ROZADREN-224263 format. One record per residue (C-alpha): residue number from 1; residue in three letters; x, y, z. Coordinates in Angstrom, 1 decimal. Example, Ala and Ser with C-alpha at 12.3 -4.5 7.8 and 13.67 -1.06 7.14 Angstrom:
! residues 2
site pos->1&code->ALA&east->12.3&north->-4.5&up->7.8
site pos->2&code->SER&east->13.7&north->-1.1&up->7.1
//
This chain:
! residues 251
site pos->1&code->MET&east->0.0&north->0.0&up->0.0
site pos->2&code->ARG&east->1.3&north->3.5&up->-0.8
site pos->3&code->TYR&east->0.8&north->6.2&up->1.7
site pos->4&code->TRP&east->3.2&north->8.9&up->0.6
site pos->5&code->ILE&east->1.4&north->12.1&up->-0.1
site pos->6&code->ALA&east->3.2&north->15.3&up->-0.9
site pos->7&code->ILE&east->2.0&north->18.2&up->1.3
site pos->8&code->ILE&east->2.3&north->21.4&up->-0.6
site pos->9&code->LEU&east->1.6&north->24.5&up->1.5
site pos->10&code->PRO&east->-0.1&north->27.4&up->-0.1
site pos->11&code->PRO&east->1.6&north->30.8&up->-0.4
site pos->12&code->ALA&east->-0.3&north->32.2&up->2.6
site pos->13&code->PHE&east->1.8&north->30.0&up->4.8
site pos->14&code->LEU&east->4.8&north->32.0&up->3.6
site pos->15&code->LEU&east->3.6&north->35.3&up->5.0
site pos->16&code->PRO&east->5.9&north->35.3&up->8.0
site pos->17&code->ALA&east->9.5&north->36.3&up->7.3
site pos->18&code->CYS&east->12.2&north->33.7&up->6.9
site pos->19&code->GLY&east->13.0&north->32.0&up->10.2
site pos->20&code->GLU&east->10.0&north->33.5&up->11.9
site pos->21&code->ARG&east->7.4&north->31.4&up->13.6
site pos->22&code->ALA&east->3.8&north->32.2&up->14.2
site pos->23&code->GLY&east->3.5&north->34.4&up->17.2
site pos->24&code->ASP&east->7.1&north->35.8&up->17.1
site pos->25&code->ASP&east->6.5&north->39.1&up->15.3
site pos->26&code->PRO&east->6.6&north->42.1&up->17.7
site pos->27&code->SER&east->5.5&north->44.5&up->15.0
site pos->28&code->PRO&east->3.4&north->47.5&up->16.0
site pos->29&code->ALA&east->0.3&north->46.1&up->14.3
site pos->30&code->ALA&east->0.7&north->42.7&up->16.1
site pos->31&code->THR&east->1.3&north->44.5&up->19.4
site pos->32&code->ALA&east->-1.8&north->46.6&up->18.9
site pos->33&code->GLN&east->-3.9&north->43.5&up->18.1
site pos->34&code->ALA&east->-2.7&north->41.7&up->21.2
site pos->35&code->SER&east->-3.1&north->44.7&up->23.5
site pos->36&code->VAL&east->-6.8&north->44.9&up->23.3
site pos->37&code->GLU&east->-8.2&north->44.4&up->26.8
site pos->38&code->CYS&east->-10.0&north->41.1&up->27.2
site pos->39&code->PRO&east->-13.3&north->40.9&up->29.1
site pos->40&code->ALA&east->-12.1&north->38.2&up->31.5
site pos->41&code->GLN&east->-8.7&north->37.6&up->33.1
site pos->42&code->GLY&east->-6.8&north->34.8&up->31.5
site pos->43&code->ASP&east->-9.0&north->34.9&up->28.5
site pos->44&code->ARG&east->-6.2&north->35.6&up->26.0
site pos->45&code->LEU&east->-4.9&north->32.9&up->23.6
site pos->46&code->ALA&east->-1.2&north->32.2&up->24.2
site pos->47&code->ILE&east->0.1&north->32.1&up->20.6
site pos->48&code->THR&east->-1.8&north->34.8&up->18.8
site pos->49&code->GLY&east->-2.4&north->36.9&up->21.8
site pos->50&code->LEU&east->-6.1&north->37.3&up->20.7
site pos->51&code->CYS&east->-8.8&north->37.5&up->23.2
site pos->52&code->ALA&east->-10.9&north->34.3&up->23.0
site pos->53&code->GLU&east->-14.1&north->36.3&up->22.5
site pos->54&code->ARG&east->-12.4&north->38.2&up->19.6
site pos->55&code->ALA&east->-10.8&north->34.9&up->18.2
site pos->56&code->ALA&east->-14.3&north->33.4&up->17.9
site pos->57&code->SER&east->-15.1&north->36.0&up->15.3
site pos->58&code->TYR&east->-12.3&north->34.7&up->13.1
site pos->59&code->LEU&east->-13.8&north->31.2&up->13.0
site pos->60&code->ASP&east->-15.0&north->30.3&up->9.5
site pos->61&code->VAL&east->-17.8&north->28.0&up->10.7
site pos->62&code->THR&east->-19.2&north->25.9&up->7.9
site pos->63&code->GLY&east->-22.9&north->25.5&up->7.4
site pos->64&code->GLY&east->-25.0&north->22.8&up->8.9
site pos->65&code->GLU&east->-26.3&north->22.2&up->12.4
site pos->66&code->ALA&east->-23.5&north->22.8&up->15.0
site pos->67&code->PRO&east->-22.6&north->19.8&up->17.2
site pos->68&code->LYS&east->-23.6&north->19.9&up->20.8
site pos->69&code->ALA&east->-21.1&north->19.9&up->23.6
site pos->70&code->PRO&east->-21.2&north->16.9&up->26.0
site pos->71&code->GLN&east->-23.3&north->17.3&up->29.1
site pos->72&code->GLY&east->-21.6&north->19.5&up->31.7
site pos->73&code->CYS&east->-19.2&north->21.0&up->29.1
site pos->74&code->GLU&east->-19.2&north->24.0&up->26.7
site pos->75&code->TRP&east->-17.3&north->25.0&up->23.6
site pos->76&code->SER&east->-14.3&north->27.3&up->24.0
site pos->77&code->VAL&east->-12.0&north->28.7&up->21.3
site pos->78&code->GLN&east->-8.5&north->27.2&up->21.3
site pos->79&code->GLU&east->-5.5&north->27.5&up->19.1
site pos->80&code->THR&east->-2.6&north->25.2&up->18.1
site pos->81&code->ARG&east->0.5&north->25.9&up->16.0
site pos->82&code->PHE&east->0.1&north->24.5&up->12.5
site pos->83&code->ASP&east->3.4&north->24.7&up->10.7
site pos->84&code->ASP&east->4.0&north->28.5&up->10.2
site pos->85&code->ALA&east->0.3&north->29.3&up->10.9
site pos->86&code->VAL&east->-2.1&north->28.9&up->13.8
site pos->87&code->LEU&east->-5.2&north->26.7&up->13.8
site pos->88&code->LEU&east->-8.2&north->28.1&up->15.6
site pos->89&code->TYR&east->-11.0&north->25.7&up->16.6
site pos->90&code->ARG&east->-13.8&north->25.1&up->19.1
site pos->91&code->ALA&east->-13.0&north->22.5&up->21.8
site pos->92&code->THR&east->-14.7&north->21.2&up->24.9
site pos->93&code->GLN&east->-14.2&north->22.8&up->28.2
site pos->94&code->CYS&east->-15.5&north->20.7&up->31.1
site pos->95&code->GLY&east->-14.9&north->22.4&up->34.5
site pos->96&code->ASP&east->-11.2&north->23.5&up->34.7
site pos->97&code->LYS&east->-10.0&north->21.0&up->31.9
site pos->98&code->THR&east->-9.9&north->22.0&up->28.2
site pos->99&code->THR&east->-9.4&north->19.9&up->25.2
site pos->100&code->ARG&east->-6.4&north->20.9&up->23.2
site pos->101&code->LEU&east->-4.8&north->19.5&up->20.0
site pos->102&code->ALA&east->-1.1&north->19.0&up->19.2
site pos->103&code->PHE&east->0.3&north->19.3&up->15.6
site pos->104&code->SER&east->2.9&north->17.1&up->14.0
site pos->105&code->ASP&east->4.2&north->17.3&up->10.5
site pos->106&code->GLY&east->4.3&north->14.3&up->8.0
site pos->107&code->PRO&east->5.1&north->12.4&up->6.1
site pos->108&code->PRO&east->2.9&north->10.9&up->4.9
site pos->109&code->MET&east->0.4&north->13.5&up->6.2
site pos->110&code->ALA&east->0.4&north->16.1&up->8.9
site pos->111&code->GLU&east->-1.5&north->15.0&up->12.1
site pos->112&code->LEU&east->-3.5&north->16.7&up->14.8
site pos->113&code->SER&east->-3.8&north->14.6&up->18.0
site pos->114&code->TYR&east->-5.1&north->15.0&up->21.5
site pos->115&code->ASP&east->-2.8&north->16.9&up->23.8
site pos->116&code->THR&east->-5.6&north->16.9&up->26.4
site pos->117&code->ALA&east->-9.2&north->15.7&up->26.3
site pos->118&code->ALA&east->-11.6&north->17.5&up->28.6
site pos->119&code->TYR&east->-14.5&north->15.0&up->28.7
site pos->120&code->GLY&east->-14.2&north->11.6&up->30.3
site pos->121&code->ASP&east->-10.4&north->11.4&up->30.4
site pos->122&code->PRO&east->-9.2&north->12.2&up->33.9
site pos->123&code->GLU&east->-5.9&north->10.2&up->33.4
site pos->124&code->ASN&east->-5.2&north->11.8&up->30.0
site pos->125&code->ALA&east->-5.2&north->8.4&up->28.4
site pos->126&code->LEU&east->-6.3&north->9.9&up->25.1
site pos->127&code->LYS&east->-3.1&north->11.9&up->24.7
site pos->128&code->GLY&east->-1.6&north->11.2&up->21.3
site pos->129&code->GLU&east->-4.7&north->9.8&up->19.7
site pos->130&code->VAL&east->-4.9&north->11.1&up->16.2
site pos->131&code->LEU&east->-8.1&north->12.9&up->15.2
site pos->132&code->VAL&east->-7.2&north->14.6&up->12.0
site pos->133&code->ARG&east->-4.9&north->13.9&up->9.1
site pos->134&code->VAL&east->-4.0&north->16.8&up->6.7
site pos->135&code->ALA&east->-2.8&north->16.6&up->3.1
site pos->136&code->GLY&east->-2.3&north->19.1&up->0.3
site pos->137&code->LEU&east->-4.8&north->20.1&up->-2.3
site pos->138&code->ASP&east->-4.9&north->19.8&up->-6.1
site pos->139&code->ALA&east->-5.9&north->23.3&up->-7.2
site pos->140&code->SER&east->-7.4&north->22.0&up->-10.4
site pos->141&code->ASP&east->-9.7&north->19.5&up->-8.7
site pos->142&code->ARG&east->-10.5&north->20.0&up->-5.0
site pos->143&code->THR&east->-11.3&north->16.3&up->-4.4
site pos->144&code->ALA&east->-8.5&north->14.7&up->-6.4
site pos->145&code->THR&east->-6.1&north->14.4&up->-3.5
site pos->146&code->ILE&east->-8.8&north->12.8&up->-1.4
site pos->147&code->LEU&east->-9.5&north->10.2&up->-3.9
site pos->148&code->ARG&east->-5.8&north->9.5&up->-4.6
site pos->149&code->ILE&east->-5.1&north->9.0&up->-0.9
site pos->150&code->ALA&east->-8.1&north->6.7&up->-0.5
site pos->151&code->ARG&east->-7.4&north->4.6&up->-3.6
site pos->152&code->ASP&east->-3.7&north->4.3&up->-2.8
site pos->153&code->ALA&east->-4.6&north->2.7&up->0.6
site pos->154&code->ILE&east->-6.6&north->-0.1&up->-1.1
site pos->155&code->ASP&east->-4.8&north->-3.3&up->-2.4
site pos->156&code->ASP&east->-7.5&north->-4.5&up->-4.8
site pos->157&code->PRO&east->-7.5&north->-2.4&up->-8.0
site pos->158&code->ARG&east->-11.1&north->-3.3&up->-8.8
site pos->159&code->GLU&east->-12.2&north->-2.1&up->-5.4
site pos->160&code->SER&east->-10.1&north->1.0&up->-5.7
site pos->161&code->ASN&east->-11.5&north->2.0&up->-9.1
site pos->162&code->ALA&east->-15.1&north->1.7&up->-7.8
site pos->163&code->CYS&east->-14.5&north->4.5&up->-5.3
site pos->164&code->THR&east->-15.6&north->8.1&up->-5.8
site pos->165&code->VAL&east->-16.0&north->11.2&up->-3.6
site pos->166&code->ARG&east->-19.5&north->12.3&up->-2.6
site pos->167&code->ASN&east->-21.2&north->14.7&up->-0.1
site pos->168&code->ALA&east->-21.8&north->13.0&up->3.3
site pos->169&code->ARG&east->-25.1&north->14.7&up->4.1
site pos->170&code->ILE&east->-25.1&north->13.6&up->7.8
site pos->171&code->ASP&east->-26.8&north->15.5&up->10.6
site pos->172&code->TYR&east->-24.4&north->17.4&up->12.8
site pos->173&code->TRP&east->-21.6&north->16.8&up->10.4
site pos->174&code->PRO&east->-20.2&north->19.9&up->8.6
site pos->175&code->ALA&east->-22.3&north->20.8&up->5.6
site pos->176&code->ASP&east->-19.2&north->20.4&up->3.3
site pos->177&code->ALA&east->-18.2&north->17.0&up->4.7
site pos->178&code->LEU&east->-17.2&north->14.4&up->2.1
site pos->179&code->VAL&east->-16.8&north->10.6&up->2.1
site pos->180&code->VAL&east->-15.2&north->8.2&up->-0.3
site pos->181&code->ASP&east->-17.7&north->5.6&up->-1.3
site pos->182&code->VAL&east->-18.8&north->3.1&up->-3.9
site pos->183&code->GLY&east->-21.8&north->3.8&up->-6.2
site pos->184&code->ALA&east->-25.3&north->3.4&up->-5.1
site pos->185&code->ALA&east->-25.9&north->0.1&up->-6.9
site pos->186&code->GLN&east->-22.9&north->-1.5&up->-5.2
site pos->187&code->ALA&east->-23.8&north->0.0&up->-1.8
site pos->188&code->ALA&east->-27.3&north->-1.5&up->-2.1
site pos->189&code->GLN&east->-25.8&north->-5.0&up->-2.1
site pos->190&code->ALA&east->-24.4&north->-4.5&up->1.5
site pos->191&code->PRO&east->-26.3&north->-6.2&up->4.4
site pos->192&code->PRO&east->-29.0&north->-3.6&up->5.4
site pos->193&code->ASP&east->-28.8&north->-4.3&up->9.1
site pos->194&code->GLU&east->-25.0&north->-3.7&up->9.5
site pos->195&code->PRO&east->-22.9&north->-0.5&up->9.5
site pos->196&code->ARG&east->-21.4&north->-0.3&up->6.0
site pos->197&code->ALA&east->-17.8&north->0.4&up->5.2
site pos->198&code->ALA&east->-16.2&north->1.0&up->1.8
site pos->199&code->CYS&east->-13.1&north->2.2&up->0.1
site pos->200&code->GLY&east->-10.5&north->1.4&up->2.7
site pos->201&code->PRO&east->-9.2&north->3.3&up->5.8
site pos->202&code->PHE&east->-9.9&north->6.7&up->4.3
site pos->203&code->GLY&east->-13.3&north->5.8&up->2.9
site pos->204&code->LEU&east->-16.8&north->5.4&up->4.3
site pos->205&code->SER&east->-17.2&north->4.0&up->7.7
site pos->206&code->GLU&east->-20.8&north->4.1&up->9.1
site pos->207&code->ASP&east->-19.5&north->2.7&up->12.4
site pos->208&code->GLU&east->-17.7&north->6.0&up->13.3
site pos->209&code->SER&east->-17.6&north->9.7&up->12.4
site pos->210&code->ALA&east->-15.0&north->9.7&up->9.6
site pos->211&code->PHE&east->-15.1&north->12.2&up->6.8
site pos->212&code->TRP&east->-13.1&north->14.7&up->4.7
site pos->213&code->ARG&east->-13.3&north->18.4&up->4.4
site pos->214&code->VAL&east->-11.5&north->20.7&up->1.9
site pos->215&code->PHE&east->-10.6&north->24.2&up->2.9
site pos->216&code->GLN&east->-7.8&north->26.8&up->3.1
site pos->217&code->GLY&east->-5.6&north->24.9&up->0.7
site pos->218&code->HIS&east->-5.7&north->21.6&up->2.4
site pos->219&code->SER&east->-7.5&north->18.2&up->2.4
site pos->220&code->TRP&east->-8.5&north->17.3&up->6.1
site pos->221&code->PHE&east->-9.5&north->13.8&up->7.2
site pos->222&code->PHE&east->-11.4&north->13.7&up->10.4
site pos->223&code->GLN&east->-11.7&north->10.5&up->12.3
site pos->224&code->LEU&east->-13.7&north->11.3&up->15.5
site pos->225&code->GLY&east->-14.7&north->7.8&up->16.5
site pos->226&code->GLN&east->-18.0&north->6.7&up->18.0
site pos->227&code->ASP&east->-18.0&north->8.8&up->21.2
site pos->228&code->VAL&east->-18.9&north->12.4&up->21.8
site pos->229&code->TRP&east->-17.0&north->15.0&up->19.8
site pos->230&code->GLN&east->-14.5&north->17.0&up->21.8
site pos->231&code->ILE&east->-13.7&north->19.3&up->18.8
site pos->232&code->ASP&east->-16.0&north->21.0&up->16.4
site pos->233&code->PRO&east->-14.6&north->20.0&up->13.0
site pos->234&code->GLY&east->-16.7&north->22.7&up->11.3
site pos->235&code->SER&east->-15.0&north->25.5&up->13.2
site pos->236&code->PHE&east->-11.4&north->24.8&up->12.0
site pos->237&code->THR&east->-9.8&north->28.0&up->10.7
site pos->238&code->LEU&east->-6.1&north->28.7&up->9.8
site pos->239&code->LEU&east->-4.7&north->32.1&up->10.6
site pos->240&code->ALA&east->-1.3&north->33.6&up->9.5
site pos->241&code->LYS&east->0.2&north->37.0&up->9.8
site pos->242&code->ASP&east->-0.1&north->39.6&up->7.0
site pos->243&code->ARG&east->2.8&north->41.9&up->6.1
site pos->244&code->SER&east->1.7&north->44.3&up->9.0
site pos->245&code->GLY&east->1.9&north->41.5&up->11.6
site pos->246&code->THR&east->-1.8&north->41.3&up->11.9
site pos->247&code->TRP&east->-3.5&north->37.8&up->12.2
site pos->248&code->VAL&east->-5.7&north->37.1&up->9.3
site pos->249&code->PRO&east->-7.5&north->34.0&up->7.9
site pos->250&code->VAL&east->-5.5&north->32.0&up->5.4
site pos->251&code->GLU&east->-7.1&north->32.0&up->2.0
//
């Protein structure tokens, strides 16, 4: 099986100057952006310096019905370094514990895993569990990378060639969620009383929340399991600094 996927970062990731990491620019614009008084003490994000309330306005939340936070928890805006950019997202906050993600670069793909999980994980046993895998994007065909990754992970050429990308159309999933699946005629042959799976490890799995999204120059594969979601996949938004040092969404 072939898993090597080239990750090509879009030009927006090159906005910071050479040798400069996200959050390191002390320019006047960046200083002004970070100096806004936050409504609550300790309510400032560590990397961008943005107030959490202000950071929420940056979230490019996709359409569809938003997922509900687990009982006793609420959504809070968090951030994680993502190469030379910063990823903003909504995560669960349950009492004094907050879900946070950790980024690691590929190959074959970049990964976002639990650093901490706020709900039902007092011993932090979920630390390191991968939730999201991220690949590049073919600018000429937004789903080509998804299909190539899924097909390359399948040994049987006949099974691989039967796979295509379609809209997921599942309640509480992001409106732009995609799955790799076989055609309707082949799908109808599966046992009706069992969760259906198709097209390998990056394809359809009705036994878990597994789907793709394409945005901000990347192909994102979310694998959120069977339990409650501790991140809101429809809220993921990349920020980078513009030439003035101000945090702006990546195109």
